[in-house]
Backbone as CSV, one residue per row, in Angstrom:
resi,resn,N_x,N_y,N_z,CA_x,CA_y,CA_z,C_x,C_y,C_z
1,MET,-9.143,-19.986,2.244,-8.257,-21.005,2.146,-6.812,-20.533,2.987
2,TYR,-6.440,-21.029,3.749,-5.515,-20.825,4.758,-4.382,-21.953,4.629
3,ALA,-3.096,-21.363,4.640,-1.983,-22.187,4.739,-1.180,-21.938,6.197
4,ARG,-0.591,-23.170,6.856,-0.010,-23.213,8.008,1.496,-22.656,7.741
5,ASP,2.082,-21.729,8.667,3.496,-21.164,8.715,3.996,-22.265,9.513
6,SER,5.201,-23.003,9.002,5.946,-23.975,9.876,6.713,-23.625,10.821
7,ASP,7.147,-22.200,10.650,7.974,-21.527,11.740,7.396,-21.231,12.910
8,SER,6.258,-20.537,12.664,5.391,-20.032,13.877,4.130,-21.024,14.212
9,GLY,3.560,-22.116,13.394,2.632,-22.574,13.583,1.210,-21.896,13.374
10,ARG,1.154,-20.696,13.065,0.035,-19.837,12.857,-0.475,-20.025,11.388
11,ASP,-1.992,-19.958,10.975,-2.357,-20.025,10.060,-2.341,-18.689,9.308
12,ILE,-1.974,-18.657,8.232,-1.827,-17.516,7.170,-2.891,-17.656,6.123
13,PRO,-3.523,-16.471,5.815,-4.433,-16.574,4.361,-3.496,-16.696,3.386
14,GLY,-4.145,-17.333,2.347,-3.610,-17.838,0.942,-3.868,-16.545,0.134
15,ASN,-3.592,-17.102,-1.257,-3.692,-15.709,-1.905,-5.051,-15.223,-2.068
16,ARG,-5.180,-13.698,-2.010,-6.211,-12.936,-2.009,-6.155,-11.688,-2.314
17,THR,-7.030,-11.031,-3.428,-6.844,-9.767,-3.757,-8.077,-9.111,-3.492
18,TYR,-8.369,-7.953,-3.018,-9.399,-6.805,-2.510,-9.139,-5.647,-3.350
19,ARG,-10.196,-5.213,-3.865,-10.390,-3.952,-4.731,-11.633,-3.159,-4.332
20,PHE,-10.927,-1.869,-3.878,-12.172,-0.847,-3.504,-12.116,0.422,-3.935
21,PRO,-13.158,0.723,-4.767,-13.321,2.151,-5.214,-13.399,3.025,-4.210
22,LEU,-12.640,4.344,-4.070,-12.829,5.109,-2.982,-13.330,6.361,-3.644
23,PRO,-13.950,7.482,-2.835,-14.204,8.577,-3.572,-13.274,9.768,-3.042
24,PRO,-12.958,10.670,-3.596,-12.170,11.850,-3.371,-12.570,12.627,-2.319
25,HIS,-12.340,11.958,-0.787,-13.233,12.680,0.072,-12.228,12.560,1.285
26,PRO,-12.433,13.601,2.207,-11.201,13.328,3.315,-11.362,12.026,4.059
27,ILE,-12.733,11.469,4.141,-13.052,10.322,4.868,-12.182,8.931,4.033
28,ALA,-12.035,9.291,3.024,-11.207,7.866,2.216,-9.977,7.371,2.898
29,ALA,-9.416,8.180,3.441,-7.899,7.718,4.130,-8.518,6.797,5.266
30,GLU,-9.551,7.366,6.135,-10.005,6.406,7.326,-10.656,5.070,6.722
31,GLN,-11.423,5.188,5.645,-12.082,4.065,4.905,-10.935,2.951,4.552
32,ALA,-9.977,3.528,3.994,-9.018,2.678,3.698,-8.187,2.009,4.857
33,ARG,-7.731,2.881,6.002,-7.407,1.989,7.044,-8.276,1.061,7.559
34,ILE,-9.372,1.350,7.550,-10.356,0.391,8.244,-10.333,-0.862,7.298
35,LEU,-10.433,-0.844,6.129,-10.398,-1.827,5.185,-8.977,-2.723,5.347
36,THR,-7.935,-2.153,5.341,-6.585,-2.531,5.617,-6.528,-3.284,6.762
37,ARG,-6.941,-2.857,8.024,-7.038,-3.386,9.434,-7.731,-4.868,9.113
38,LEU,-8.758,-4.789,8.645,-9.588,-5.907,8.438,-8.869,-6.814,7.751
39,ILE,-8.287,-6.447,6.195,-7.820,-7.541,5.562,-6.221,-8.101,6.265
40,LEU,-5.677,-7.334,6.967,-4.488,-7.562,7.517,-4.434,-7.786,9.063
41,ALA,-5.465,-8.172,9.635,-5.727,-7.979,11.053,-4.724,-8.965,11.900
42,ASP,-4.109,-10.117,10.999,-3.539,-11.108,11.808,-1.861,-10.770,11.788
43,TRP,-1.542,-9.847,11.189,-0.082,-9.136,10.879,0.446,-8.361,12.088
44,LYS,1.696,-8.617,12.626,2.380,-8.060,13.617,2.823,-6.641,12.949
45,VAL,2.833,-6.571,11.653,3.632,-5.106,11.314,2.320,-4.558,10.506
46,ILE,1.434,-4.588,11.050,0.114,-3.836,10.588,0.202,-2.363,10.653
47,ASP,0.809,-1.817,11.577,0.895,-0.372,11.544,1.748,0.040,10.294
48,ASN,2.768,-0.626,9.874,3.744,0.001,8.649,2.510,-0.036,7.328
49,ALA,1.583,-1.191,7.199,0.800,-1.251,6.290,-0.211,-0.231,6.234
50,LEU,-0.844,0.246,7.464,-1.719,1.070,7.385,-1.218,2.560,7.203
51,ILE,0.131,2.936,7.541,0.732,3.950,7.313,1.013,4.199,5.810
52,VAL,1.497,3.220,4.967,1.446,2.987,3.405,0.279,3.236,2.745
53,VAL,-1.072,2.638,3.492,-2.303,2.989,2.828,-2.629,4.199,3.020
54,ALA,-2.509,4.647,4.284,-2.974,6.204,4.330,-2.108,7.183,3.616
55,GLU,-0.974,7.046,3.227,-0.037,8.167,2.705,-0.463,8.047,1.263
56,LEU,-0.636,6.639,0.585,-1.118,6.686,-1.042,-2.207,7.168,-1.076
57,VAL,-3.268,6.690,-0.479,-4.820,7.262,-0.381,-4.760,8.762,-0.266
58,ALA,-3.990,9.338,0.888,-4.051,10.902,0.924,-3.492,11.666,-0.419
59,ASN,-2.476,10.858,-1.157,-2.138,11.559,-2.475,-3.206,11.391,-3.675
60,ALA,-4.149,10.361,-3.547,-4.762,10.009,-4.633,-6.224,11.023,-4.296
61,VAL,-6.451,11.132,-3.055,-7.424,11.966,-2.895,-7.432,13.604,-3.314
62,LYS,-6.198,13.726,-3.398,-5.806,15.394,-3.772,-6.025,15.525,-5.379
63,ILE,-6.140,14.395,-6.009,-6.455,14.366,-7.310,-7.696,14.891,-7.693
64,GLY,-8.775,14.416,-6.936,-10.131,15.004,-6.847,-10.988,14.100,-7.867
65,ASP,-10.651,12.788,-7.867,-11.584,11.932,-8.623,-11.588,10.675,-8.043
66,VAL,-12.686,9.502,-8.480,-12.515,8.461,-7.831,-11.202,7.649,-8.003
67,PHE,-10.798,7.106,-6.936,-9.640,6.350,-7.249,-9.595,4.940,-6.656
68,ARG,-8.749,4.045,-6.944,-9.169,2.534,-6.541,-7.857,1.911,-5.794
69,LEU,-8.183,1.327,-4.646,-7.302,0.606,-3.669,-7.463,-0.866,-3.882
70,THR,-5.957,-1.419,-4.227,-6.189,-2.863,-4.184,-5.247,-3.338,-3.281
71,ILE,-5.573,-4.385,-2.679,-4.669,-5.079,-1.360,-4.502,-6.534,-2.231
72,SER,-3.443,-7.155,-2.335,-3.218,-8.436,-2.802,-2.524,-9.154,-1.764
73,ARG,-2.932,-10.324,-1.216,-1.922,-10.963,-0.402,-1.499,-12.256,-0.955
74,ARG,-0.153,-12.674,-0.669,0.213,-13.821,-1.073,0.968,-14.372,-0.029
75,GLY,0.323,-15.251,0.763,1.161,-15.693,2.080,1.428,-14.700,3.038
76,GLY,2.467,-14.254,3.447,2.748,-13.347,4.431,3.247,-11.868,4.000
77,THR,3.062,-11.759,2.373,3.439,-10.512,1.567,2.149,-9.924,1.267
78,ALA,2.104,-8.554,1.295,0.992,-7.645,0.770,1.682,-6.857,-0.409
79,LEU,0.963,-6.621,-1.380,1.066,-5.788,-2.197,-0.001,-4.661,-2.342
80,ILE,0.144,-3.566,-1.804,-0.829,-2.328,-1.655,-0.627,-1.595,-3.147
81,GLU,-1.652,-1.295,-3.755,-1.752,-0.413,-4.949,-2.840,0.729,-4.900
82,VAL,-2.627,1.793,-5.283,-3.597,2.820,-5.497,-3.494,3.340,-6.831
83,TRP,-4.600,3.292,-7.641,-4.450,3.517,-9.044,-5.264,4.849,-8.970
84,ASP,-5.097,5.953,-9.543,-5.685,7.165,-9.779,-5.457,7.607,-10.982
85,PRO,-6.637,8.660,-11.732,-6.466,8.774,-13.043,-5.635,10.049,-13.532
86,SER,-4.813,10.388,-12.566,-3.754,11.439,-13.121,-2.444,10.716,-13.704
87,GLU,-1.971,11.550,-14.598,-0.679,11.066,-15.312,0.509,11.613,-14.868
88,ALA,0.475,12.275,-13.707,1.519,13.035,-13.154,2.347,12.028,-12.138
89,ALA,3.597,11.951,-12.249,4.335,11.288,-11.476,4.413,11.409,-10.103
90,PRO,4.504,10.621,-9.253,4.577,10.725,-7.792,5.645,11.726,-7.429
91,ASP,5.687,12.553,-6.514,6.617,13.561,-5.967,7.349,13.210,-4.841
92,ARG,8.590,12.699,-4.773,9.144,12.490,-3.394,10.217,13.529,-3.221
93,ARG,9.558,14.544,-2.182,10.334,15.815,-1.957,11.266,15.476,-1.090
94,ARG,12.407,16.487,-1.113,13.221,16.489,-0.029,12.717,17.190,1.436
95,ARG,13.257,16.614,2.171,12.827,17.072,3.691,13.136,18.570,3.522
96,SER,12.330,19.323,4.387,12.311,20.640,4.705,11.823,21.095,5.670
97,VAL,12.339,22.157,6.751,11.768,22.202,7.898,10.851,23.508,7.518
98,ASP,10.707,24.157,6.246,9.830,25.293,6.030,8.408,24.577,5.548
99,ARG,8.357,23.141,5.223,7.164,22.538,4.394,6.522,21.575,5.699
100,VAL,5.230,21.606,5.723,4.398,20.781,6.493,3.895,19.486,5.665
101,ASP,4.068,19.348,4.549,3.462,18.495,3.669,4.701,17.949,3.058
102,GLY,4.352,16.681,1.985,5.478,16.265,0.802,6.242,15.217,1.416
103,ARG,5.869,14.793,2.806,7.037,13.667,3.352,6.250,12.101,3.248
104,GLY,5.018,12.248,2.442,4.236,10.939,2.345,4.967,9.749,1.890
105,LEU,5.649,9.871,0.626,6.553,9.072,0.112,7.736,8.704,0.855
106,LEU,8.312,9.649,1.554,9.358,8.992,2.271,9.050,8.152,3.384
107,LEU,7.330,8.239,3.937,7.233,7.400,4.773,6.518,6.068,4.346
108,VAL,6.250,6.037,3.116,5.846,4.775,2.260,7.265,4.103,2.048
109,GLU,8.315,4.935,1.873,9.306,4.243,1.721,10.396,3.276,2.928
110,ALA,10.060,4.201,4.059,10.390,3.761,5.306,9.632,2.461,5.803
111,CYS,8.517,2.496,5.394,7.312,1.631,6.068,7.350,0.299,5.241
112,SER,7.788,0.249,4.165,7.747,-1.044,3.153,9.087,-1.555,2.714
113,LYS,8.883,-2.834,2.309,9.850,-3.510,1.763,10.392,-2.737,0.388
114,ASP,9.478,-2.181,-0.372,9.838,-1.783,-1.611,8.478,-1.039,-2.219
115,TRP,8.818,0.287,-3.046,7.832,0.573,-3.503,8.050,1.210,-5.034
116,GLY,7.149,1.622,-5.788,7.159,2.109,-7.021,6.028,2.845,-7.741
117,TRP,6.001,3.015,-8.865,4.567,3.423,-9.651,5.054,2.980,-11.265
118,ARG,3.910,3.075,-11.849,3.888,2.813,-13.139,2.490,3.443,-13.882
119,MET,2.880,3.818,-14.971,1.801,4.296,-15.971,0.821,3.180,-16.287
120,GLU,-0.545,3.358,-16.482,-1.382,2.063,-16.729,-1.738,2.360,-18.405
121,GLU,-1.925,1.363,-19.269,-2.314,1.337,-20.560,-3.656,2.142,-20.679
122,ARG,-4.588,1.879,-19.877,-5.925,2.452,-19.880,-5.917,3.861,-19.424
123,GLY,-4.667,4.399,-19.032,-4.682,5.904,-18.390,-4.363,5.931,-16.968
124,GLY,-4.023,7.021,-16.196,-3.696,7.068,-15.015,-2.344,6.384,-14.552
125,LYS,-2.289,6.291,-13.347,-1.007,5.600,-12.832,-1.544,4.780,-11.588
126,THR,-0.460,3.745,-11.249,-0.724,3.089,-10.000,0.517,3.148,-9.189
127,VAL,0.338,3.640,-7.980,1.550,3.760,-7.029,1.448,2.408,-6.204
128,TRP,2.537,1.657,-5.828,2.482,0.360,-5.171,3.564,0.312,-3.925
129,ALA,3.417,-0.503,-3.275,4.240,-0.622,-2.133,4.034,-2.296,-1.641
130,VAL,5.008,-2.614,-1.243,5.131,-3.979,-0.968,5.482,-4.195,0.825
131,CYS,4.662,-4.867,1.402,4.902,-4.845,2.853,4.777,-6.251,3.168
132,ASP,5.764,-6.875,4.188,5.958,-8.113,4.294,5.776,-8.336,5.994
133,HIS,5.272,-9.539,6.143,4.686,-9.864,7.633,5.515,-9.815,8.473
134,ASP,6.733,-10.755,7.986,7.847,-10.956,8.785,9.227,-10.237,8.853
135,ALA,9.397,-9.510,7.633,10.653,-8.911,7.311,10.649,-7.253,7.724
136,GLU,11.782,-6.806,8.024,11.754,-5.353,8.248,11.723,-4.614,7.134
137,PRO,11.299,-3.094,7.378,10.899,-2.456,6.219,11.980,-2.180,5.603
138,GLY,12.024,-1.708,4.445,12.976,-1.443,3.427,14.543,-2.314,3.716
139,THR,14.197,-3.535,3.705,15.503,-4.186,3.575,15.741,-5.093,2.428
140,ALA,14.654,-5.279,1.505,14.852,-6.393,0.613,13.955,-6.024,-0.402
141,ALA,14.296,-6.308,-1.871,13.576,-6.204,-2.925,12.338,-7.194,-2.722
142,PRO,11.361,-6.966,-3.563,10.034,-7.593,-3.652,10.452,-9.022,-4.074
143,PRO,9.901,-10.295,-3.952,9.891,-11.494,-4.184,9.638,-11.516,-5.438
144,ALA,10.274,-12.272,-6.342,10.121,-12.577,-7.916,8.891,-12.819,-8.196
145,GLY,8.122,-12.572,-9.059,6.762,-12.665,-9.295,5.702,-12.416,-8.490
146,LEU,6.006,-11.207,-7.742,5.010,-10.875,-6.695,3.851,-9.994,-7.572
147,ARG,4.222,-9.514,-8.714,2.837,-8.688,-9.402,1.867,-9.606,-9.580
148,MET,0.492,-8.945,-8.792,-0.599,-9.972,-8.967,-1.608,-9.360,-9.772
């Protein structure tokens, strides 16, 4: 199902949700980028969504267990969620010239409209980020009722 964007005249996909279980393997980040590229192929800001997916998946791979990538589209907005079985809070580290890692959540913050995390009733946590087709990253809160 497609809707017509009245401002640009382009067709945009309607509400869709895609769920993918992924292995705790180094190739999971590339698999997630390929899946995201296919789902969001018509976006002009796809690079931001790809960075967000790669960083969230890289964190989940470190847990060492199967995790789940979910991408939900509602018009021109995408909700990217990565569930993993760990209950450890995401660690948004300060920048340091001595470290070569630990900047992933800073990239997620810079490339998305909003991001956060929640503990799940059935265990584990979900880290999420909102990417918007037309908005600049980091400029607004997620639309009301975006939770899909």
